[in-house]
C-alpha positions as CSV (number, residue, x, y, z in Angstrom):
1,X,-289.1,-77.9,-31.9
2,X,-288.0,-78.5,-28.3
3,X,-287.0,-75.5,-26.1
4,X,-283.3,-76.6,-25.9
5,X,-282.9,-76.7,-29.7
6,X,-284.7,-73.4,-30.0
7,X,-282.4,-71.7,-27.5
8,X,-279.3,-73.1,-29.2
9,X,-280.5,-71.8,-32.6
10,X,-281.3,-68.4,-31.1
11,X,-277.8,-68.2,-29.5
12,X,-276.2,-69.2,-32.8
13,X,-278.1,-66.6,-34.8
14,X,-277.0,-63.9,-32.3
15,X,-273.4,-64.8,-33.2
16,X,-273.8,-63.6,-36.8
17,X,-274.1,-59.8,-36.6
18,X,-274.0,-59.3,-40.4
19,X,-276.6,-61.9,-41.1
20,X,-279.0,-60.6,-43.9
21,X,-280.7,-63.7,-45.3
22,X,-282.0,-66.8,-43.5
23,X,-284.0,-69.9,-44.5
24,X,-285.5,-72.3,-41.9
25,X,-287.5,-75.4,-42.2
26,X,-291.0,-75.4,-40.8
27,X,-290.0,-77.2,-37.5
28,X,-287.3,-74.6,-36.9
29,X,-289.6,-71.7,-37.8
30,X,-291.0,-71.1,-34.3
31,X,-292.3,-68.0,-32.6
32,X,-289.3,-67.9,-30.3
33,X,-286.8,-68.1,-33.2
34,X,-288.7,-65.5,-35.3
35,X,-288.9,-63.2,-32.3
36,X,-285.1,-63.4,-32.0
37,X,-284.6,-62.8,-35.7
38,X,-286.9,-59.7,-35.5
39,X,-284.3,-58.0,-33.4
40,X,-281.7,-58.1,-36.2
41,X,-282.0,-54.8,-38.0
42,X,-279.8,-56.0,-40.9
43,X,-282.1,-58.9,-41.8
44,X,-283.5,-58.5,-45.3
45,X,-284.8,-61.9,-46.3
46,X,-286.6,-64.6,-44.1
47,X,-287.8,-67.8,-45.7
48,X,-289.8,-70.7,-44.2
49,X,-288.8,-73.8,-46.2
50,X,-291.8,-76.1,-46.4
51,X,-290.7,-78.2,-49.3
52,X,-290.6,-81.4,-47.4
53,X,-293.6,-80.7,-45.2
54,X,-296.8,-82.5,-46.2
55,X,-300.4,-82.3,-45.2
56,X,-301.5,-83.2,-42.6
57,X,-298.9,-81.6,-40.3
58,X,-297.3,-83.6,-37.5
59,X,-299.9,-84.0,-34.7
60,X,-299.2,-82.1,-31.5
61,X,-297.1,-79.3,-33.1
62,X,-298.5,-75.8,-33.4
63,X,-297.2,-74.4,-36.7
64,X,-298.6,-71.0,-36.2
65,X,-295.9,-68.4,-35.8
66,X,-296.4,-65.2,-33.9
67,X,-294.6,-62.2,-35.5
68,X,-293.5,-59.3,-33.2
69,X,-295.6,-56.3,-34.2
70,X,-292.9,-53.6,-34.5
71,X,-289.6,-55.2,-35.2
72,X,-288.1,-56.5,-38.5
73,X,-287.2,-52.9,-39.3
74,X,-285.7,-53.7,-42.7
75,X,-287.2,-57.0,-43.7
76,X,-288.2,-56.7,-47.4
77,X,-288.6,-60.4,-48.5
78,X,-290.7,-63.0,-46.6
79,X,-291.7,-66.5,-47.5
80,X,-294.3,-68.3,-45.4
81,X,-296.0,-71.7,-45.2
82,X,-299.4,-70.9,-43.7
83,X,-303.1,-71.5,-43.5
84,X,-305.3,-68.9,-45.2
85,X,-307.3,-68.2,-42.0
86,X,-304.2,-67.5,-40.0
87,X,-302.7,-65.4,-42.8
88,X,-305.7,-63.1,-42.9
89,X,-305.7,-62.9,-39.1
90,X,-302.1,-62.0,-39.1
91,X,-302.5,-59.3,-41.8
92,X,-305.3,-57.6,-39.9
93,X,-303.3,-57.5,-36.7
94,X,-301.6,-54.5,-38.1
95,X,-298.5,-52.6,-37.2
96,X,-295.8,-54.8,-38.8
97,X,-293.5,-55.2,-41.7
98,X,-293.9,-51.8,-43.3
99,X,-290.7,-52.4,-45.3
100,X,-292.1,-55.6,-47.0
101,X,-291.8,-55.6,-50.8
102,X,-291.8,-59.3,-51.6
103,X,-294.2,-62.0,-50.2
104,X,-294.2,-65.6,-51.1
105,X,-297.0,-67.7,-49.6
106,X,-297.3,-71.4,-49.8
107,X,-300.9,-72.2,-48.7
108,X,-301.6,-75.5,-47.0
109,X,-304.9,-76.1,-48.6
110,X,-307.0,-75.0,-51.6
111,X,-309.2,-72.0,-50.9
112,X,-312.3,-70.5,-52.5
113,X,-312.3,-67.4,-54.7
114,X,-314.1,-65.4,-52.0
115,X,-311.5,-66.1,-49.3
116,X,-308.7,-65.6,-51.7
117,X,-310.1,-62.2,-52.8
118,X,-310.5,-61.1,-49.2
119,X,-306.9,-62.0,-48.4
120,X,-305.7,-60.1,-51.5
121,X,-307.7,-57.0,-50.4
122,X,-306.3,-57.1,-46.9
123,X,-302.8,-57.7,-48.2
124,X,-302.9,-54.8,-50.7
125,X,-304.1,-52.5,-47.9
126,X,-301.6,-53.6,-45.3
127,X,-298.5,-53.8,-47.5
128,X,-299.0,-51.3,-50.4
129,X,-295.2,-51.4,-51.2
130,X,-295.3,-55.0,-52.3
131,X,-293.9,-55.4,-55.8
132,X,-293.4,-59.2,-55.8
133,X,-296.2,-61.6,-54.9
134,X,-296.4,-65.4,-55.1
135,X,-299.5,-67.3,-54.0
136,X,-298.8,-71.0,-54.2
137,X,-301.7,-73.5,-53.7
138,X,-299.8,-76.3,-55.5
139,X,-297.0,-77.3,-53.2
140,X,-299.2,-78.9,-50.6
141,X,-302.1,-79.8,-52.8
142,X,-300.6,-81.0,-56.1
143,X,-303.3,-83.4,-57.2
144,X,-305.8,-81.7,-59.6
145,X,-309.5,-82.2,-58.8
146,X,-310.4,-82.5,-62.5
147,X,-312.5,-79.4,-62.3
148,X,-311.8,-75.8,-63.3
149,X,-310.8,-73.5,-60.4
150,X,-313.5,-71.0,-59.3
151,X,-310.9,-68.2,-59.1
152,X,-312.0,-65.4,-61.5
153,X,-310.7,-62.0,-62.6
154,X,-312.7,-60.4,-59.7
155,X,-310.5,-62.4,-57.3
156,X,-307.5,-60.5,-58.4
157,X,-309.2,-57.1,-58.5
158,X,-307.8,-55.8,-55.1
159,X,-304.2,-56.4,-56.4
160,X,-304.6,-53.9,-59.2
161,X,-303.9,-51.2,-56.7
162,X,-300.3,-52.5,-56.3
163,X,-297.4,-51.9,-58.7
164,X,-296.3,-55.5,-59.1
165,X,-293.2,-56.4,-61.0
166,X,-293.6,-60.1,-60.3
167,X,-296.9,-62.1,-59.9
168,X,-297.1,-65.9,-59.6
169,X,-300.4,-67.7,-58.9
170,X,-300.1,-71.5,-58.9
171,X,-303.0,-73.9,-58.4
172,X,-303.4,-77.6,-59.2
173,X,-306.6,-76.8,-61.2
174,X,-306.9,-74.6,-64.3
175,X,-308.0,-71.0,-64.1
176,X,-310.9,-70.2,-66.4
177,X,-309.6,-66.7,-67.4
178,X,-309.9,-65.2,-70.9
179,X,-307.5,-63.0,-72.8
180,X,-309.2,-59.8,-71.8
181,X,-309.0,-60.9,-68.1
182,X,-305.3,-61.3,-68.3
183,X,-305.1,-58.1,-70.2
184,X,-306.6,-56.2,-67.2
185,X,-303.8,-57.5,-65.0
186,X,-301.1,-56.8,-67.6
187,X,-302.2,-53.2,-68.2
188,X,-302.4,-52.6,-64.5
189,X,-298.8,-53.7,-63.9
190,X,-296.7,-52.1,-66.7
191,X,-293.5,-52.9,-64.8
192,X,-294.0,-56.7,-64.8
193,X,-290.8,-58.7,-65.1
194,X,-292.3,-62.1,-64.1
195,X,-295.8,-63.3,-64.7
196,X,-297.1,-66.8,-64.1
197,X,-300.6,-68.3,-63.9
198,X,-300.9,-72.0,-63.2
199,X,-297.8,-73.5,-64.8
200,X,-298.1,-76.6,-62.6
201,X,-301.7,-77.4,-63.6
202,X,-302.7,-80.4,-65.7
203,X,-305.1,-79.0,-68.3
204,X,-307.5,-80.7,-70.6
205,X,-309.7,-79.7,-73.5
206,X,-312.4,-77.2,-72.7
207,X,-310.6,-76.1,-69.5
208,X,-308.6,-73.3,-71.1
209,X,-309.9,-70.1,-72.6
210,X,-306.6,-68.2,-73.1
211,X,-305.4,-68.1,-76.7
212,X,-302.2,-67.1,-78.5
213,X,-303.7,-63.7,-78.9
214,X,-302.9,-62.9,-75.2
215,X,-299.2,-62.8,-76.2
216,X,-299.9,-59.6,-78.1
217,X,-301.1,-57.9,-74.9
218,X,-297.9,-58.7,-73.1
219,X,-295.8,-57.5,-76.0
220,X,-297.7,-54.3,-76.3
221,X,-297.9,-53.3,-72.6
222,X,-294.9,-54.9,-70.8
223,X,-291.6,-53.8,-72.2
224,X,-289.8,-55.0,-69.0
225,X,-291.1,-58.6,-69.2
226,X,-288.4,-61.3,-68.6
227,X,-290.4,-64.5,-67.9
228,X,-293.9,-65.6,-68.8
229,X,-295.7,-68.8,-67.8
230,X,-299.2,-69.4,-69.1
231,X,-301.4,-72.3,-70.3
232,X,-303.4,-71.5,-73.4
233,X,-305.4,-73.4,-76.0
234,X,-303.3,-73.4,-79.1
235,X,-306.0,-75.4,-80.9
236,X,-308.4,-72.5,-81.2
237,X,-308.1,-69.3,-83.2
238,X,-306.4,-66.4,-81.3
239,X,-308.6,-63.7,-80.0
240,X,-306.3,-61.3,-81.9
241,X,-304.2,-61.9,-84.8
242,X,-300.5,-62.1,-83.9
243,X,-298.9,-58.8,-85.0
244,X,-295.5,-58.5,-86.6
245,X,-295.4,-54.9,-85.4
246,X,-295.1,-55.7,-81.7
247,X,-292.5,-57.8,-80.0
248,X,-291.2,-58.6,-76.6
249,X,-288.3,-56.5,-75.2
250,X,-284.7,-57.6,-75.4
251,X,-284.6,-58.8,-71.8
252,X,-287.4,-61.4,-72.4
253,X,-285.8,-64.8,-71.9
254,X,-288.2,-67.4,-70.6
255,X,-291.6,-68.6,-72.0
256,X,-293.4,-71.5,-70.4
257,X,-296.6,-72.7,-72.0
258,X,-297.0,-75.7,-69.7
259,X,-299.6,-78.2,-70.6
260,X,-301.2,-76.1,-73.3
261,X,-303.7,-78.2,-75.3
262,X,-302.7,-78.4,-79.0
263,X,-304.4,-80.1,-81.9
264,X,-302.3,-82.5,-83.9
265,X,-302.2,-82.1,-87.6
266,X,-304.7,-84.3,-89.3
267,X,-306.8,-84.9,-86.2
268,X,-310.5,-84.3,-86.1
């Protein structure tokens, strides 16, 4: 974004003393604009809208945004479009966003389980108050590779220290997690309202290990659950028999089983 446009935007923002929520497209989401926004103590939500930004980014534009280290006194919700390496560097810079409770990250490329786990570990340490976390690797890389994602339950281990009420992890490839793996997440976050794993994936046979039995775990341990998105293999026997004695709470309203493989009646 050119300096003139940036200056005009900053001046306009300064004319709204009661501004609490703002969403900017990536070309407008510059270090200068963010620095100006950081001086607004009433700002609660800041979103970088990357919906129409594709990879590769426009040549010649630096999309890295420098966040002031001590401002944003009351910012609680942040949505970013970012590279994993820059995200981890930013988190480790320290001294910022102590009020953050909700983070939505749209990553610009697929990342390995080791880099993802490291990022989760840094994130959990830097922002222990986070209760809503979205990690989206689908928006910019929506074509599946045809392989199972290497992300495992160990990848999510650092996040178990948080008290999450919302967790969304979206990836173009299926996650090879079993019912007991998801159970560890569920029992670590008893206040879950929203839980989603890979609803955007295109799954095939032998790429899914979750069964209908996993629904029992949610019903037993998450009385606050409102929305659940999973892909499971409905063609195999549940790991646990579905129980009539447990049920979802009265606030449960959305179930998305995505591309769950099913076996047609009469098929071999």
